[in-house]
PALUMPA-160002 format. One record per residue: residue in one letter; x negated, y negated, z negated of N, C-alpha, C in turn. Coordinates in nm, 4 decimals, decimal comma, m for minus. Layout:
N
<atom><aa>A</aa><n_px>X</n_px><n_py>Y</n_py><n_pz>Z</n_pz><ca_px>X</ca_px><ca_py>Y</ca_py><ca_pz>Z</ca_pz><c_px>X</c_px><c_py>Y</c_py><c_pz>Z</c_pz></atom>
...
***
This chain:
92
<atom><aa>X</aa><n_px>m15,7436</n_px><n_py>18,0161</n_py><n_pz>m4,3005</n_pz><ca_px>m15,8372</ca_px><ca_py>17,9486</ca_py><ca_pz>m4,3869</ca_pz><c_px>m15,7614</c_px><c_py>17,8518</c_py><c_pz>m4,4787</c_pz></atom>
<atom><aa>X</aa><n_px>m15,7990</n_px><n_py>17,8510</n_py><n_pz>m4,6048</n_pz><ca_px>m15,7350</ca_px><ca_py>17,7662</ca_py><ca_pz>m4,7037</ca_pz><c_px>m15,8190</c_px><c_py>17,6414</c_py><c_pz>m4,7281</c_pz></atom>
<atom><aa>X</aa><n_px>m15,7510</n_px><n_py>17,5277</n_py><n_pz>m4,7349</n_pz><ca_px>m15,8156</ca_px><ca_py>17,4021</ca_py><ca_pz>m4,7726</ca_pz><c_px>m15,7422</c_px><c_py>17,3470</c_py><c_pz>m4,8942</c_pz></atom>
<atom><aa>X</aa><n_px>m15,8179</n_px><n_py>17,2995</n_py><n_pz>m4,9923</n_pz><ca_px>m15,7598</ca_px><ca_py>17,2434</ca_py><ca_pz>m5,1139</ca_pz><c_px>m15,8149</c_px><c_py>17,1032</c_py><c_pz>m5,1340</c_pz></atom>
<atom><aa>X</aa><n_px>m15,7234</n_px><n_py>17,0087</n_py><n_pz>m5,1534</n_pz><ca_px>m15,7622</ca_px><ca_py>16,8727</ca_py><ca_pz>m5,1895</ca_pz><c_px>m15,7083</c_px><c_py>16,8476</c_py><c_pz>m5,3292</c_pz></atom>
<atom><aa>X</aa><n_px>m15,7976</n_px><n_py>16,8095</n_py><n_pz>m5,4195</n_pz><ca_px>m15,7601</ca_px><ca_py>16,7889</ca_py><ca_pz>m5,5599</ca_pz><c_px>m15,7633</c_px><c_py>16,6407</c_py><c_pz>m5,5931</c_pz></atom>
<atom><aa>X</aa><n_px>m15,6590</n_px><n_py>16,5980</n_py><n_pz>m5,6633</n_pz><ca_px>m15,6512</ca_px><ca_py>16,4615</ca_py><ca_pz>m5,7121</ca_pz><c_px>m15,6068</c_px><c_py>16,4685</c_py><c_pz>m5,8575</c_pz></atom>
<atom><aa>X</aa><n_px>m15,6871</n_px><n_py>16,4127</n_py><n_pz>m5,9472</n_pz><ca_px>m15,6526</ca_px><ca_py>16,4178</ca_py><ca_pz>m6,0894</ca_pz><c_px>m15,6892</c_px><c_py>16,2862</c_py><c_pz>m6,1556</c_pz></atom>
<atom><aa>X</aa><n_px>m15,5998</n_px><n_py>16,2386</n_py><n_pz>m6,2421</n_pz><ca_px>m15,6278</ca_px><ca_py>16,1175</ca_py><ca_pz>m6,3189</ca_pz><c_px>m15,6378</c_px><c_py>16,1480</c_py><c_pz>m6,4682</c_pz></atom>
<atom><aa>X</aa><n_px>m15,6480</n_px><n_py>16,2756</n_py><n_pz>m6,5024</n_pz><ca_px>m15,6546</ca_px><ca_py>16,3152</ca_py><ca_pz>m6,6430</ca_pz><c_px>m15,5199</c_px><c_py>16,3481</c_py><c_pz>m6,7025</c_pz></atom>
<atom><aa>X</aa><n_px>m15,4146</n_px><n_py>16,2904</n_py><n_pz>m6,6486</n_pz><ca_px>m15,2777</ca_px><ca_py>16,3203</ca_py><ca_pz>m6,6944</ca_pz><c_px>m15,2070</c_px><c_py>16,4117</c_py><c_pz>m6,5957</c_pz></atom>
<atom><aa>X</aa><n_px>m15,2322</n_px><n_py>16,3901</n_py><n_pz>m6,4676</n_pz><ca_px>m15,1671</ca_px><ca_py>16,4671</ca_py><ca_pz>m6,3617</ca_pz><c_px>m15,2748</c_px><c_py>16,5223</c_py><c_pz>m6,2684</c_pz></atom>
<atom><aa>X</aa><n_px>m15,2640</n_px><n_py>16,6506</n_py><n_pz>m6,2393</n_pz><ca_px>m15,3509</ca_px><ca_py>16,7125</ca_py><ca_pz>m6,1397</ca_pz><c_px>m15,2640</c_px><c_py>16,7575</c_py><c_pz>m6,0241</c_pz></atom>
<atom><aa>X</aa><n_px>m15,2988</n_px><n_py>16,7106</n_py><n_pz>m5,9053</n_pz><ca_px>m15,2247</ca_px><ca_py>16,7492</ca_py><ca_pz>m5,7848</ca_pz><c_px>m15,3207</c_px><c_py>16,8193</c_py><c_pz>m5,6896</c_pz></atom>
<atom><aa>X</aa><n_px>m15,2803</n_px><n_py>16,9382</n_py><n_pz>m5,6483</n_pz><ca_px>m15,3547</ca_px><ca_py>17,0115</ca_py><ca_pz>m5,5468</ca_pz><c_px>m15,2723</c_px><c_py>17,0135</c_py><c_pz>m5,4195</c_pz></atom>
<atom><aa>X</aa><n_px>m15,3282</n_px><n_py>16,9622</n_py><n_pz>m5,3120</n_pz><ca_px>m15,2645</ca_px><ca_py>16,9715</ca_py><ca_pz>m5,1809</ca_pz><c_px>m15,3272</c_px><c_py>17,0905</c_py><c_pz>m5,1100</c_pz></atom>
<atom><aa>X</aa><n_px>m15,2471</n_px><n_py>17,1925</n_py><n_pz>m5,0863</n_pz><ca_px>m15,2955</ca_px><ca_py>17,3148</ca_py><ca_pz>m5,0232</ca_pz><c_px>m15,2550</c_px><c_py>17,3149</c_py><c_pz>m4,8764</c_pz></atom>
<atom><aa>X</aa><n_px>m15,3462</n_px><n_py>17,3587</n_py><n_pz>m4,7908</n_pz><ca_px>m15,3116</ca_px><ca_py>17,3679</ca_py><ca_pz>m4,6491</ca_pz><c_px>m15,3765</c_px><c_py>17,4912</c_py><c_pz>m4,5885</c_pz></atom>
<atom><aa>X</aa><n_px>m15,3067</n_px><n_py>17,5457</n_py><n_pz>m4,4895</n_pz><ca_px>m15,3553</ca_px><ca_py>17,6655</ca_py><ca_pz>m4,4222</ca_pz><c_px>m15,2929</c_px><c_py>17,7914</c_py><c_pz>m4,4776</c_pz></atom>
<atom><aa>X</aa><n_px>m15,3675</n_px><n_py>17,8978</n_py><n_pz>m4,4671</n_pz><ca_px>m15,3214</ca_px><ca_py>18,0305</ca_py><ca_pz>m4,5096</ca_pz><c_px>m15,3715</c_px><c_py>18,0589</c_py><c_pz>m4,6507</c_pz></atom>
<atom><aa>X</aa><n_px>m15,2790</n_px><n_py>18,0956</n_py><n_pz>m4,7392</n_pz><ca_px>m15,3170</ca_px><ca_py>18,1309</ca_py><ca_pz>m4,8762</ca_pz><c_px>m15,3008</c_px><c_py>18,2813</c_py><c_pz>m4,8929</c_pz></atom>
<atom><aa>X</aa><n_px>m15,4068</n_px><n_py>18,3454</n_py><n_pz>m4,9394</n_pz><ca_px>m15,4042</ca_px><ca_py>18,4889</ca_py><ca_pz>m4,9646</ca_pz><c_px>m15,4281</c_px><c_py>18,5135</c_py><c_pz>m5,1130</c_pz></atom>
<atom><aa>X</aa><n_px>m15,3918</n_px><n_py>18,6321</n_py><n_pz>m5,1573</n_pz><ca_px>m15,4066</ca_px><ca_py>18,6676</ca_py><ca_pz>m5,2983</ca_pz><c_px>m15,5499</c_px><c_py>18,6474</c_py><c_pz>m5,3467</c_pz></atom>
<atom><aa>X</aa><n_px>m15,6473</n_px><n_py>18,6645</n_py><n_pz>m5,2605</n_pz><ca_px>m15,7869</ca_px><ca_py>18,6469</ca_py><ca_pz>m5,3011</ca_pz><c_px>m15,8184</c_px><c_py>18,5016</c_py><c_pz>m5,3398</c_pz></atom>
<atom><aa>X</aa><n_px>m15,7318</n_px><n_py>18,4069</n_py><n_pz>m5,3039</n_pz><ca_px>m15,7522</ca_px><ca_py>18,2660</ca_py><ca_pz>m5,3365</ca_pz><c_px>m15,6904</c_px><c_py>18,2259</c_py><c_pz>m5,4707</c_pz></atom>
<atom><aa>X</aa><n_px>m15,6113</n_px><n_py>18,3134</n_py><n_pz>m5,5308</n_pz><ca_px>m15,5343</ca_px><ca_py>18,2778</ca_py><ca_pz>m5,6497</ca_pz><c_px>m15,6235</c_px><c_py>18,2306</c_py><c_pz>m5,7644</c_pz></atom>
<atom><aa>X</aa><n_px>m15,7299</n_px><n_py>18,3019</n_py><n_pz>m5,7942</n_pz><ca_px>m15,8154</ca_px><ca_py>18,2626</ca_py><ca_pz>m5,9068</ca_pz><c_px>m15,8789</c_px><c_py>18,1262</c_py><c_pz>m5,8827</c_pz></atom>
<atom><aa>X</aa><n_px>m15,9145</n_px><n_py>18,0961</n_py><n_pz>m5,7596</n_pz><ca_px>m15,9706</ca_px><ca_py>17,9648</ca_py><ca_pz>m5,7274</ca_pz><c_px>m15,8679</c_px><c_py>17,8546</c_py><c_pz>m5,7495</c_pz></atom>
<atom><aa>X</aa><n_px>m15,7433</n_px><n_py>17,8781</n_py><n_pz>m5,7062</n_pz><ca_px>m15,6360</ca_px><ca_py>17,7805</ca_py><ca_pz>m5,7266</ca_pz><c_px>m15,6091</c_px><c_py>17,7634</c_py><c_pz>m5,8757</c_pz></atom>
<atom><aa>X</aa><n_px>m15,6042</n_px><n_py>17,8739</n_py><n_pz>m5,9477</n_pz><ca_px>m15,5787</ca_px><ca_py>17,8690</ca_py><ca_pz>m6,0920</ca_pz><c_px>m15,6879</c_px><c_py>17,7884</c_py><c_pz>m6,1630</c_pz></atom>
<atom><aa>X</aa><n_px>m15,8128</n_px><n_py>17,8113</n_py><n_pz>m6,1278</n_pz><ca_px>m15,9209</ca_px><ca_py>17,7371</ca_py><ca_pz>m6,1933</ca_pz><c_px>m15,9173</c_px><c_py>17,5891</c_py><c_pz>m6,1571</c_pz></atom>
<atom><aa>X</aa><n_px>m15,8726</n_px><n_py>17,5564</n_py><n_pz>m6,0367</n_pz><ca_px>m15,8639</ca_px><ca_py>17,4169</ca_py><ca_pz>m5,9952</ca_pz><c_px>m15,7552</c_px><c_py>17,3411</c_py><c_pz>m6,0720</c_pz></atom>
<atom><aa>X</aa><n_px>m15,6575</n_px><n_py>17,4127</n_py><n_pz>m6,1246</n_pz><ca_px>m15,5505</ca_px><ca_py>17,3474</ca_py><ca_pz>m6,2014</ca_pz><c_px>m15,5783</c_px><c_py>17,3474</c_py><c_pz>m6,3508</c_pz></atom>
<atom><aa>X</aa><n_px>m15,6850</n_px><n_py>17,4097</n_py><n_pz>m6,3941</n_pz><ca_px>m15,7114</ca_px><ca_py>17,4223</ca_py><ca_pz>m6,5380</ca_pz><c_px>m15,8095</c_px><c_py>17,3157</c_py><c_pz>m6,5861</c_pz></atom>
<atom><aa>X</aa><n_px>m15,7791</n_px><n_py>17,1909</n_py><n_pz>m6,5573</n_pz><ca_px>m15,8683</ca_px><ca_py>17,0812</ca_py><ca_pz>m6,5975</ca_pz><c_px>m15,8202</c_px><c_py>17,0103</c_py><c_pz>m6,7228</c_pz></atom>
<atom><aa>X</aa><n_px>m15,7186</n_px><n_py>17,0638</n_py><n_pz>m6,7877</n_pz><ca_px>m15,6714</ca_px><ca_py>17,0062</ca_py><ca_pz>m6,9121</ca_pz><c_px>m15,5654</c_px><c_py>16,8986</c_py><c_pz>m6,8982</c_pz></atom>
<atom><aa>X</aa><n_px>m15,5324</n_px><n_py>16,8606</n_py><n_pz>m6,7769</n_pz><ca_px>m15,4290</ca_px><ca_py>16,7582</ca_py><ca_pz>m6,7603</ca_pz><c_px>m15,2935</c_px><c_py>16,8168</c_py><c_pz>m6,7968</c_pz></atom>
<atom><aa>X</aa><n_px>m15,2011</n_px><n_py>16,7297</n_py><n_pz>m6,8316</n_pz><ca_px>m15,0694</ca_px><ca_py>16,7743</ca_py><ca_pz>m6,8745</ca_pz><c_px>m14,9826</c_px><c_py>16,8250</c_py><c_pz>m6,7610</c_pz></atom>
<atom><aa>X</aa><n_px>m14,9626</n_px><n_py>16,7430</n_py><n_pz>m6,6616</n_pz><ca_px>m14,8731</ca_px><ca_py>16,7779</ca_py><ca_pz>m6,5506</ca_pz><c_px>m14,9547</c_px><c_py>16,8306</c_py><c_pz>m6,4324</c_pz></atom>
<atom><aa>X</aa><n_px>m14,9061</n_px><n_py>16,9400</n_py><n_pz>m6,3749</n_pz><ca_px>m14,9738</ca_px><ca_py>17,0015</ca_py><ca_pz>m6,2608</ca_pz><c_px>m14,8774</c_px><c_py>17,0132</c_py><c_pz>m6,1438</c_pz></atom>
<atom><aa>X</aa><n_px>m14,9258</n_px><n_py>16,9790</n_py><n_pz>m6,0249</n_pz><ca_px>m14,8432</ca_px><ca_py>16,9793</ca_py><ca_pz>m5,9050</ca_pz><c_px>m14,9184</c_px><c_py>17,0523</c_py><c_pz>m5,7943</c_pz></atom>
<atom><aa>X</aa><n_px>m14,8481</n_px><n_py>17,1426</n_py><n_pz>m5,7270</n_pz><ca_px>m14,9002</ca_px><ca_py>17,2052</ca_py><ca_pz>m5,6061</ca_pz><c_px>m14,8179</c_px><c_py>17,1539</c_py><c_pz>m5,4885</c_pz></atom>
<atom><aa>X</aa><n_px>m14,8827</n_px><n_py>17,0845</n_py><n_pz>m5,3971</n_pz><ca_px>m14,8181</ca_px><ca_py>17,0346</ca_py><ca_pz>m5,2756</ca_pz><c_px>m14,8429</c_px><c_py>17,1375</c_py><c_pz>m5,1659</c_pz></atom>
<atom><aa>X</aa><n_px>m14,7365</n_px><n_py>17,2006</n_py><n_pz>m5,1212</n_pz><ca_px>m14,7471</ca_px><ca_py>17,3108</ca_py><ca_pz>m5,0255</ca_pz><c_px>m14,7034</c_px><c_py>17,2713</c_py><c_pz>m4,8843</c_pz></atom>
<atom><aa>X</aa><n_px>m14,6967</n_px><n_py>17,1429</n_py><n_pz>m4,8563</n_pz><ca_px>m14,6421</ca_px><ca_py>17,0971</ca_py><ca_pz>m4,7284</ca_pz><c_px>m14,7198</c_px><c_py>17,1453</c_py><c_pz>m4,6072</c_pz></atom>
<atom><aa>X</aa><n_px>m14,8478</n_px><n_py>17,1701</n_py><n_pz>m4,6224</n_pz><ca_px>m14,9304</ca_px><ca_py>17,2119</ca_py><ca_pz>m4,5085</ca_pz><c_px>m14,9636</c_px><c_py>17,3609</c_py><c_pz>m4,5091</c_pz></atom>
<atom><aa>X</aa><n_px>m14,8951</n_px><n_py>17,4374</n_py><n_pz>m4,5943</n_pz><ca_px>m14,9189</ca_px><ca_py>17,5817</ca_py><ca_pz>m4,6008</ca_pz><c_px>m14,8535</c_px><c_py>17,6485</c_py><c_pz>m4,4804</c_pz></atom>
<atom><aa>X</aa><n_px>m14,9293</n_px><n_py>17,7322</n_py><n_pz>m4,4127</n_pz><ca_px>m14,8774</ca_px><ca_py>17,7977</ca_py><ca_pz>m4,2922</ca_pz><c_px>m14,8401</c_px><c_py>17,9437</c_py><c_pz>m4,3151</c_pz></atom>
<atom><aa>X</aa><n_px>m14,9077</n_px><n_py>18,0120</n_py><n_pz>m4,4085</n_pz><ca_px>m14,8839</ca_px><ca_py>18,1542</ca_py><ca_pz>m4,4282</ca_pz><c_px>m14,9243</c_px><c_py>18,1935</c_py><c_pz>m4,5698</c_pz></atom>
<atom><aa>X</aa><n_px>m14,8455</n_px><n_py>18,2793</n_py><n_pz>m4,6322</n_pz><ca_px>m14,8771</ca_px><ca_py>18,3336</ca_py><ca_pz>m4,7646</ca_pz><c_px>m14,8519</c_px><c_py>18,4835</c_py><c_pz>m4,7634</c_pz></atom>
<atom><aa>X</aa><n_px>m14,9071</n_px><n_py>18,5533</n_py><n_pz>m4,8628</n_pz><ca_px>m14,8761</ca_px><ca_py>18,6949</ca_py><ca_pz>m4,8772</ca_pz><c_px>m14,7955</c_px><c_py>18,7159</c_py><c_pz>m5,0053</c_pz></atom>
<atom><aa>X</aa><n_px>m14,7522</n_px><n_py>18,8368</n_py><n_pz>m5,0292</n_pz><ca_px>m14,6631</ca_px><ca_py>18,8649</ca_py><ca_pz>m5,1426</ca_pz><c_px>m14,7303</c_px><c_py>18,8327</c_py><c_pz>m5,2759</c_pz></atom>
<atom><aa>X</aa><n_px>m14,8597</n_px><n_py>18,8532</n_py><n_pz>m5,2857</n_pz><ca_px>m14,9303</ca_px><ca_py>18,8192</ca_py><ca_pz>m5,4083</ca_pz><c_px>m14,9228</c_px><c_py>18,6709</c_py><c_pz>m5,4391</c_pz></atom>
<atom><aa>X</aa><n_px>m14,9324</n_px><n_py>18,5904</n_py><n_pz>m5,3362</n_pz><ca_px>m14,9232</ca_px><ca_py>18,4455</ca_py><ca_pz>m5,3523</ca_pz><c_px>m14,7814</c_px><c_py>18,4053</c_py><c_pz>m5,3907</c_pz></atom>
<atom><aa>X</aa><n_px>m14,6825</n_px><n_py>18,4676</n_py><n_pz>m5,3308</n_pz><ca_px>m14,5434</ca_px><ca_py>18,4380</ca_py><ca_pz>m5,3664</ca_pz><c_px>m14,5215</c_px><c_py>18,4667</c_py><c_pz>m5,5148</c_pz></atom>
<atom><aa>X</aa><n_px>m14,5686</n_px><n_py>18,5780</n_py><n_pz>m5,5625</n_pz><ca_px>m14,5541</ca_px><ca_py>18,6122</ca_py><ca_pz>m5,7043</ca_pz><c_px>m14,6322</c_px><c_py>18,5149</c_py><c_pz>m5,7926</c_pz></atom>
<atom><aa>X</aa><n_px>m14,7493</n_px><n_py>18,4723</n_py><n_pz>m5,7459</n_pz><ca_px>m14,8278</ca_px><ca_py>18,3722</ca_py><ca_pz>m5,8181</ca_pz><c_px>m14,7513</c_px><c_py>18,2404</c_py><c_pz>m5,8273</c_pz></atom>
<atom><aa>X</aa><n_px>m14,6895</n_px><n_py>18,1973</n_py><n_pz>m5,7178</n_pz><ca_px>m14,6139</ca_px><ca_py>18,0721</ca_py><ca_pz>m5,7184</ca_pz><c_px>m14,4950</c_px><c_py>18,0797</c_py><c_pz>m5,8147</c_pz></atom>
<atom><aa>X</aa><n_px>m14,4315</n_px><n_py>18,1959</n_py><n_pz>m5,8219</n_pz><ca_px>m14,3227</ca_px><ca_py>18,2151</ca_py><ca_pz>m5,9176</ca_pz><c_px>m14,3759</c_px><c_py>18,1982</c_py><c_pz>m6,0596</c_pz></atom>
<atom><aa>X</aa><n_px>m14,4908</n_px><n_py>18,2569</n_py><n_pz>m6,0880</n_pz><ca_px>m14,5480</ca_px><ca_py>18,2439</ca_py><ca_pz>m6,2224</ca_pz><c_px>m14,5905</c_px><c_py>18,0999</c_py><c_pz>m6,2496</c_pz></atom>
<atom><aa>X</aa><n_px>m14,6371</n_px><n_py>18,0291</n_py><n_pz>m6,1471</n_pz><ca_px>m14,6730</ca_px><ca_py>17,8876</ca_py><ca_pz>m6,1643</ca_pz><c_px>m14,5520</c_px><c_py>17,8078</c_py><c_pz>m6,2106</c_pz></atom>
<atom><aa>X</aa><n_px>m14,4392</n_px><n_py>17,8275</n_py><n_pz>m6,1444</n_pz><ca_px>m14,3174</ca_px><ca_py>17,7568</ca_py><ca_pz>m6,1855</ca_pz><c_px>m14,2800</c_px><c_py>17,7933</c_py><c_pz>m6,3289</c_pz></atom>
<atom><aa>X</aa><n_px>m14,2961</n_px><n_py>17,9194</n_py><n_pz>m6,3635</n_pz><ca_px>m14,2664</ca_px><ca_py>17,9629</ca_py><ca_pz>m6,4993</ca_pz><c_px>m14,3554</c_px><c_py>17,8963</c_py><c_pz>m6,6036</c_pz></atom>
<atom><aa>X</aa><n_px>m14,4759</n_px><n_py>17,8583</n_py><n_pz>m6,5622</n_pz><ca_px>m14,5711</ca_px><ca_py>17,7906</ca_py><ca_pz>m6,6508</ca_pz><c_px>m14,5535</c_px><c_py>17,6393</c_py><c_pz>m6,6485</c_pz></atom>
<atom><aa>X</aa><n_px>m14,4572</n_px><n_py>17,5914</n_py><n_pz>m6,5703</n_pz><ca_px>m14,4314</ca_px><ca_py>17,4484</ca_py><ca_pz>m6,5655</ca_pz><c_px>m14,5045</c_px><c_py>17,3735</c_py><c_pz>m6,4554</c_pz></atom>
<atom><aa>X</aa><n_px>m14,5727</n_px><n_py>17,4452</n_py><n_pz>m6,3685</n_pz><ca_px>m14,6398</ca_px><ca_py>17,3808</ca_py><ca_pz>m6,2555</ca_pz><c_px>m14,5343</c_px><c_py>17,3493</c_py><c_pz>m6,1503</c_pz></atom>
<atom><aa>X</aa><n_px>m14,5324</n_px><n_py>17,2257</n_py><n_pz>m6,1054</n_pz><ca_px>m14,4321</ca_px><ca_py>17,1806</ca_py><ca_pz>m6,0091</ca_pz><c_px>m14,4779</c_px><c_py>17,2128</c_py><c_pz>m5,8668</c_pz></atom>
<atom><aa>X</aa><n_px>m14,3901</n_px><n_py>17,2756</n_py><n_pz>m5,7896</n_pz><ca_px>m14,4169</ca_px><ca_py>17,3018</ca_py><ca_pz>m5,6481</ca_pz><c_px>m14,3405</c_px><c_py>17,1980</c_py><c_pz>m5,5677</c_pz></atom>
<atom><aa>X</aa><n_px>m14,4126</n_px><n_py>17,1204</n_py><n_pz>m5,4878</n_pz><ca_px>m14,3475</ca_px><ca_py>17,0182</ca_py><ca_pz>m5,4070</ca_pz><c_px>m14,3692</c_px><c_py>17,0473</c_py><c_pz>m5,2595</c_pz></atom>
<atom><aa>X</aa><n_px>m14,2707</n_px><n_py>17,0076</n_py><n_pz>m5,1818</n_pz><ca_px>m14,2725</ca_px><ca_py>17,0228</ca_py><ca_pz>m5,0356</ca_pz><c_px>m14,3087</c_px><c_py>17,1657</c_py><c_pz>m4,9942</c_pz></atom>
<atom><aa>X</aa><n_px>m14,2444</n_px><n_py>17,2582</n_py><n_pz>m5,0623</n_pz><ca_px>m14,2645</ca_px><ca_py>17,4007</ca_py><ca_pz>m5,0376</ca_pz><c_px>m14,1932</c_px><c_py>17,4397</c_py><c_pz>m4,9082</c_pz></atom>
<atom><aa>X</aa><n_px>m14,2612</n_px><n_py>17,5073</n_py><n_pz>m4,8149</n_pz><ca_px>m14,1936</ca_px><ca_py>17,5505</ca_py><ca_pz>m4,6922</ca_pz><c_px>m14,0714</c_px><c_py>17,6365</c_py><c_pz>m4,7248</c_pz></atom>
<atom><aa>X</aa><n_px>m13,9676</n_px><n_py>17,6209</n_py><n_pz>m4,6450</n_pz><ca_px>m13,8428</ca_px><ca_py>17,6946</ca_py><ca_pz>m4,6691</ca_pz><c_px>m13,8638</c_px><c_py>17,8446</c_py><c_pz>m4,6757</c_pz></atom>
<atom><aa>X</aa><n_px>m13,9460</n_px><n_py>17,8989</n_py><n_pz>m4,5868</n_pz><ca_px>m13,9626</ca_px><ca_py>18,0448</ca_py><ca_pz>m4,5857</ca_pz><c_px>m14,0285</c_px><c_py>18,0927</c_py><c_pz>m4,7152</c_pz></atom>
<atom><aa>X</aa><n_px>m14,1187</n_px><n_py>18,0123</n_py><n_pz>m4,7712</n_pz><ca_px>m14,1832</ca_px><ca_py>18,0495</ca_py><ca_pz>m4,8974</ca_pz><c_px>m14,0819</c_px><c_py>18,0434</c_py><c_pz>m5,0113</c_pz></atom>
<atom><aa>X</aa><n_px>m14,0026</n_px><n_py>17,9379</n_py><n_pz>m5,0154</n_pz><ca_px>m13,9008</ca_px><ca_py>17,9224</ca_py><ca_pz>m5,1204</ca_pz><c_px>m13,8005</c_px><c_py>18,0378</c_py><c_pz>m5,1147</c_pz></atom>
<atom><aa>X</aa><n_px>m13,7561</n_px><n_py>18,0738</n_py><n_pz>m4,9942</n_pz><ca_px>m13,6612</ca_px><ca_py>18,1848</ca_py><ca_pz>m4,9788</ca_pz><c_px>m13,7236</c_px><c_py>18,3167</c_py><c_pz>m5,0234</c_pz></atom>
<atom><aa>X</aa><n_px>m13,8500</n_px><n_py>18,3381</n_py><n_pz>m4,9893</n_pz><ca_px>m13,9194</ca_px><ca_py>18,4596</ca_py><ca_pz>m5,0292</ca_pz><c_px>m13,9314</c_px><c_py>18,4652</c_py><c_pz>m5,1818</c_pz></atom>
<atom><aa>X</aa><n_px>m13,9587</n_px><n_py>18,3517</n_py><n_pz>m5,2440</n_pz><ca_px>m13,9667</ca_px><ca_py>18,3455</ca_py><ca_pz>m5,3898</ca_pz><c_px>m13,8327</c_px><c_py>18,3835</c_py><c_pz>m5,4524</c_pz></atom>
<atom><aa>X</aa><n_px>m13,7247</n_px><n_py>18,3325</n_py><n_pz>m5,3961</n_pz><ca_px>m13,5917</ca_px><ca_py>18,3668</ca_py><ca_pz>m5,4472</ca_pz><c_px>m13,5653</c_px><c_py>18,5165</c_py><c_pz>m5,4364</c_pz></atom>
<atom><aa>X</aa><n_px>m13,6009</n_px><n_py>18,5760</n_py><n_pz>m5,3222</n_pz><ca_px>m13,5826</ca_px><ca_py>18,7213</ca_py><ca_pz>m5,3047</ca_pz><c_px>m13,6671</c_px><c_py>18,8001</c_py><c_pz>m5,4039</c_pz></atom>
<atom><aa>X</aa><n_px>m13,7910</n_px><n_py>18,7569</n_py><n_pz>m5,4252</n_pz><ca_px>m13,8782</ca_px><ca_py>18,8263</ca_py><ca_pz>m5,5206</ca_pz><c_px>m13,8217</c_px><c_py>18,8199</c_py><c_pz>m5,6615</c_pz></atom>
<atom><aa>X</aa><n_px>m13,7647</n_px><n_py>18,7062</n_py><n_pz>m5,6975</n_pz><ca_px>m13,7043</ca_px><ca_py>18,6928</ca_py><ca_pz>m5,8304</ca_pz><c_px>m13,5875</c_px><c_py>18,7896</c_py><c_pz>m5,8465</c_pz></atom>
<atom><aa>X</aa><n_px>m13,5034</n_px><n_py>18,7978</n_py><n_pz>m5,7450</n_pz><ca_px>m13,3879</ca_px><ca_py>18,8879</ca_py><ca_pz>m5,7496</ca_pz><c_px>m13,4345</c_px><c_py>19,0328</c_py><c_pz>m5,7579</c_pz></atom>
<atom><aa>X</aa><n_px>m13,5303</n_px><n_py>19,0700</n_py><n_pz>m5,6745</n_pz><ca_px>m13,5799</ca_px><ca_py>19,2074</ca_py><ca_pz>m5,6758</ca_pz><c_px>m13,6501</c_px><c_py>19,2395</c_py><c_pz>m5,8067</c_pz></atom>
<atom><aa>X</aa><n_px>m13,7191</n_px><n_py>19,1415</n_py><n_pz>m5,8634</n_pz><ca_px>m13,7856</ca_px><ca_py>19,1611</ca_py><ca_pz>m5,9912</ca_pz><c_px>m13,6886</c_px><c_py>19,1814</c_py><c_pz>m6,1051</c_pz></atom>
<atom><aa>X</aa><n_px>m13,5707</n_px><n_py>19,1208</n_py><n_pz>m6,0914</n_pz><ca_px>m13,4677</ca_px><ca_py>19,1341</ca_py><ca_pz>m6,1940</ca_pz><c_px>m13,3998</c_px><c_py>19,2703</c_py><c_pz>m6,1874</c_pz></atom>
<atom><aa>X</aa><n_px>m13,4128</n_px><n_py>19,3375</n_py><n_pz>m6,0728</n_pz><ca_px>m13,3492</ca_px><ca_py>19,4666</ca_py><ca_pz>m6,0508</ca_pz><c_px>m13,4510</c_px><c_py>19,5650</c_py><c_pz>m5,9927</c_pz></atom>
<atom><aa>X</aa><n_px>m13,5498</n_px><n_py>19,6080</n_py><n_pz>m6,0742</n_pz><ca_px>m13,6559</ca_px><ca_py>19,6952</ca_py><ca_pz>m6,0224</ca_pz><c_px>m13,6056</c_px><c_py>19,8302</c_py><c_pz>m5,9706</c_pz></atom>
<atom><aa>X</aa><n_px>m13,4862</n_px><n_py>19,8689</n_py><n_pz>m6,0088</n_pz><ca_px>m13,4342</ca_px><ca_py>19,9978</ca_py><ca_pz>m5,9615</ca_pz><c_px>m13,4042</c_px><c_py>19,9952</c_py><c_pz>m5,8119</c_pz></atom>
<atom><aa>X</aa><n_px>m13,3989</n_px><n_py>19,8752</n_py><n_pz>m5,7511</n_pz><ca_px>m13,3750</ca_px><ca_py>19,8633</ca_py><ca_pz>m5,6081</ca_pz><c_px>m13,5005</c_px><c_py>19,8850</c_py><c_pz>m5,5255</c_pz></atom>
<atom><aa>X</aa><n_px>m13,6145</n_px><n_py>19,9023</n_py><n_pz>m5,5897</n_pz><ca_px>m13,7420</ca_px><ca_py>19,9179</ca_py><ca_pz>m5,5180</ca_pz><c_px>m13,7520</c_px><c_py>20,0509</c_py><c_pz>m5,4515</c_pz></atom>
***
């Protein structure tokens, strides 16, 4: 189960995510960050499990300038592997 706590002051929006994040939650997370504030932060310290769709979403978030903080090591490592594999699709 995913829990999201949102804190926004109009300039910075921070989402604290906890629990299991699945690809079906991506649109909800995306809409929660689209409040017009300049800086966006996803705090992943309480995330327990993600799927490959979420890993790819997190990679795209970083590409869009969304800051990932306190990301679990296994998620960060998986993101790095996905980036490498994405750069070399012939290895699939």
